[in-house]
C-alpha positions, -999 to 999 in steps of 0.1 A, spaced: 340 -553 542 347 -546 578 318 -530 596 321 -513 630 298 -528 656 272 -505 671 287 -505 706 320 -493 691 304 -468 667 284 -451 694 308 -455 723 313 -422 743 346 -405 738 344 -379 765 334 -380 802 306 -356 795 290 -382 771 289 -409 798 253 -415 809 251 -423 846 282 -432 866 283 -396 879 306 -406 907 332 -419 882 330 -388 861 334 -366 892 363 -387 904 383 -383 872 375 -346 868 388 -340 904 418 -363 899 429 -344 868 422 -310 884 443 -319 915 470 -337 895 463 -369 914 458 -394 886 467 -429 899 489 -453 879 462 -480 878 425 -484 881 403 -515 886 369 -513 870 344 -540 879 307 -546 876 280 -562 856 280 -565 818 270 -533 800 276 -507 826 304 -489 807 337 -504 821 354 -505 787 340 -471 777 353 -455 809 387 -474 805 391 -460 770 382 -425 782 408 -429 809 434 -438 783 425 -406 764 428 -385 795 462 -398 807 477 -399 772 468 -364 763 497 -346 746 498 -318 771 495 -340 802 464 -355 818 433 -335 808 396 -340 806 395 -315 777 416 -335 752 413 -329 715 398 -359 697 415 -348 665 450 -350 680 473 -377 667 474 -397 699 436 -396 705 429 -407 669 453 -437 673 436 -447 706 401 -444 691 412 -464 660 429 -490 681 463 -485 665 481 -469 695 509 -492 707 505 -481 743 467 -489 746 454 -525 742 418 -535 747 414 -571 759 379 -584 755 378 -612 781 
């Protein structure tokens, strides 16, 4: 039986669900609104501050079926595949 770890089970799936990191949330909301999403981002910091959660949310934002959007549908095919870890375009490396 494969159990989902707590940090994966309760990981935020929308920018609005991120606690703290207001500057990051504001940056991505503005980047999407102004159509200025970069091709790469480097997230760094101490363990447990949300780097992986934010990276996964970025992947949901940029892979949205209707172009980059912070209002993506979590029930869409691409979003489901990213969340489940079966999307061939999104790979999570746990270093």
